[in-house]
Structure formats: C-alpha cells, structure tokens
N, C-alpha and C positions, 0 to 999 in steps of 0.2 A: 380564283376570282379577278376580273379584269375590269379595272375602273380607273379613272383618271379624276385628279381632283378639280374641282371647279373653280373653287378661289384661288386666284392668283396673287392676290394682296390680303395681308393679314395685319391686324393693328398691333403695336407694340405697347405693352401695358408698363406704366411707371410704378415706382415706388407706393403710390397711395391707391393704386388699382384703376387708375384712370388710362383710357386712350388716348395717346399723345399723338402718334402718328402711325403711318402704313408703311410696311415693307414689301417689297416682290419676292416672292417667294423662288427659291433656285428650282431648276427642273428636277431635283432629285425628289422633291415632294410631290412631283406628279407623275412618276414613274407606276407602271403597273404593278399591283399587289401579287406577288408570286408566292401563295402559300408552298408549293410543294420546295421551292429552294430555300425559303425560310425554316422548313422543318429539317431538310436535308443539313443545312448550316449549323442549325442547333445540335442535332445529332452529333455532328461531325465534332464540335466543340465539347459536347458532354462526354462522348466517349474517350476523347484524348484526356480526359481529366480523371480516368478511373484508372486505378492501381491493378496491374496484373495479378491474378489469383492462381495461385499453384499449390502443391502437395510436394513434401517432403518426398524425393525418389525412394527413400528406404522404408515409407511408412507402409506397416503391414507386413514387411519383408524381414525383419530382425528375429528370426527364429529358425530352428534346425529343422522345421517340419519337413517331410520328404513323402513322396508316394511310396506304400510298401510293395507295390507291384500287383499283379493280376491272381487270379486262381486262390484268393484267401476268403473268400465269401464276404467282402465289404468292398466298400466304395473305394475308388482309386484318388482319394482325396489326401493330399499332404496331410501326414500326422506327425506328432511329436514322438520322440521314440520311447520315452518311458510311460507317459500316460495315454498316447493312441487318440489324443484329442486333434481334431482337425483344425489347422491353421494354415495360413499363407494363402489361399485360396479365396476369391472373391465371396462365397457364398459360405465362410467360416466366421465365427465371432472373432474379431480383431483382425481380420483377413485384408489384404489391399483391396484397393478399388479398381474395377473393372476398367473403366475409363476415367480417370481422376483429371481435374482441371489442368491445364498447363501454362507457364508463364509464356511459352512461346506462341500462343493463341494469338491471332490478331483480331482485337476487339475495337482499335480505333477504325472509324467510317473516313474515309478520304473525301476531300471536295475539291475541286478546281479553284484556283485564286479567281477567276473572273465570277463564277456561280456564288462565291462566297461575298463578292463585292457586291454583286447585285441583290443578293438576300438582304443585305444591310441597308442598301437604297430602297428595296420593297419594303422593309420592315419601317424604316423612317417615313415612307409614303403612307403605310398603313396608320401611322400615329396621326393623319390628317382627316380620316374619317370617322364621323361620329358613330356610325354603326360597328366599326371594327373596336374603336374603344369601349363603347357599352357592352358588348360581345365578350370583353374580357371582364366585366363586372365593375367598372369603374363608374361612379355615379357624378354627373357632370349635370350643369344646366344648360337648357339648349340655348340660352344668349351667348354662352362661351365658345368664341370660336377657335378651332383646332389648326394647326398646332399653337400653343400658347408660346408666344416670345413675350421676354419681359426685358426692360432696359438694364444696360449695365450697372445703374447705380443701385438696383436692387441687391447686387453682390456685396454691397458693403453692410449689410446686416448680420450683427455678430450674434444674435442671441435668437434661441429657438422660439420662443414666444414671438419675437417680432416676425419670424418668417411664417409661423402659423398664422398669425394676423393677417400677413400679407395675403395668404392662401386663402383665407375666408373671405377677405375683400375682392378677389376675383372670381368668387362661388365655388370655391372647392372644400366648404366646411363639412358637406354630406360625405364626400370622399375621406376626409380624415376621419370621420366619425365611424365610416364602414371598417377602414382598416384598424381601428382601434379595438373594435369590438369582434374582429375575427381572429383574434389571438387566442389560440386554445393550446392546451397541454396535448403533446402527441401521446396517443396510445402505444403500448408495447415499450421493449427494452429501450428505443430510441432515447427514452428520456436520462437514461443514463449515459449516453455516449455521445454527448454534446451538442444534441439537437432536441431539448426538452419541449420547446414551443414550434407551434406551427403558425406562421405568420401571413397574411394577405399581403398581395404585392400591391404598394400603393405608386404615387408620382415619381418620376425619373427627371432629375434634373441634369440638363447637359450645360455646362459651363467652358468658358474658354482657358481657364486658368483654376488649378488644385489648390493654388496658393491664396485664394480669396476667402474673406472673412466668412462668408455664407455656406463654405463647405463643413465646417465642423456643425454650425446650426443645424444644417440639414440632417445629417448622421443621427441627431437625436429623435428625429421626428419617426415614428414607427412606421414601416413599411415604404418608407421613401430611400432613396438611392440617387448618389452624385457621382457624376463622371465627366472625364474632360472629352472635348469633341475630338480631338486625336485619337482617343482611346475607345471610342463609342463602338460597340461589337453588338452582335446578334443576341448575345445572352442578357445585355442591359434593355434591348428593344422588344425582344420577345422571349421572355422566361417561359420556359417548358414548350417552346416551338410555337406559341400561339401570339401572332402580330395583335398590335393595337394597343401597346400600353401608354397610358396618359404621360406624355414628353412635355415639359417645360424647357426651352431653350433661351439662353441668354442673346443677346443682338450680336454680341460677336462670334460667339459659336456657329450662328449660321454662315458667317463668312468663311470661317475654318472647315466647316462641312462642304461649303462649295467648291473651294480650291482642293478639297481631299478627294472629293467623289464625283463632282459634277461633270469632269471632264473625262471620265472613264466609262460612262454610259455606253452602251454598244447601240 
C-alpha cells in the first residue's frame, strides 16, 4: 500500500493530557508504507534468532547390523547377526533418518542494509495512519492524533499507576482494557516451556534515554514495551511482520530518529 501522511504537524501532549504545542513531523513519517519490505525485514530478524537444529551423526547407526546378501529368500535389509532383526535402514525400527535435519542448513534470510533501513522508516510511517493502527487491533479514539508525541516531563513518572492514569487521560483506556482481557493460557506443552501465557501486543513507548524513571513503570503494564530511539527496530514497530503498532514517542526521541534515519532516505 502506498500512501502519504497528510498531517504535517502533530500536537505534543503534556503530563496532564493537554495539547500544549505542535511539532513538525520529520520526513520519515511521510514515507511510503512498504508492506513487502517490512515483511522481509521481520523474517530476516526472526530467522536469525532461530537456533540451528540437527541430529547426532551416529543416531540410528550404533548397531552391528549388515546385509546378509542375496539369494536367501529374504529382503536385503541390514540385520543383526544373532536375532536377524532389521536395523540401521531408515525403514526399520530404531534406524537412521533418511534425510535428517542438519545444522549446516542456512535458515537465516538475508536482507540488504538499505532495505532494512527503509523497512524501519516505512514501519514508523505506518504508525501515523489510523487505518493501519486499527487493523492491528488497537482501540483508539477518533480524536487521538497519530503518532502520539508526549513531552519529556512525562518521563519523570515513576509509578505504573501514574503512567496508566496518563494513558487514560489521552484516550487509551479501551486499549489498556483490550490488552488486559486478551491474556490467555497457551494450549499444549508450551505451558511447560516458559511461555505459559499468550499476550496481546499493546502500545510501544519510544524514549530518548533508557535510564528515565518511566522505563520501569512501563514494563509493569500488560502488553506495553519501551525502547530507546537509537535501538528502535522492525521487531518493535511491526511484531509478526504486520505494521501499524500504536507508538508513543517522546519529544526528544523524534530528534534522535530524525538524525538517525531522515538523511538516509533514498
């Protein structure tokens, strides 16, 4: 989908939830939304995090079985000398696999540096569209202007209840309730392997410094994530490869993103 951001200026919200002034959006918020690049960048990042899977080279081969030869009225399957039971072959019990997985297999999908950079810019731009954000399932009010930019004084909040109260003031109470209700127990054995719950993806906070008091407060909010502007990646902006995550930027983080990405547009 190729569209452009129509709103060139967005309001800055203070700690009381009021619009205090307006800021000019950098050009990265007006770039084309490239779903193909976003998907490729996500798959590249996801596959590089996978651990190669393989088999023991001697799996199924630890046996004395060998073929008895021909003209014996029996199949030429490798057999154990004493019992005559078939072994070693892929079609026997406890035999080797015909085509076992190998750790040498290339499972990581590569992507060019420029394509990866444009994918991040495109994902940032997608967060400026109401249709993309709602398509991901976020519940926002019509009066909320995207992207949401907050003043730096909000970063001084230390308690989670204060951050939740601030989000409710700017009209994200339904979003917080949606994330809270969508926490479900995972079916299957995943419950025993460190991923007991399936959680909905909530708002993303992009801050200019990870040492701010608000960082620890955000981490206690269900579904919410926080990341520094210098480390903002496609995994934060488009979880699952789907753009349009509800993103909240601090005023200083906009300048960091502008210096990081705006001069690299093609």
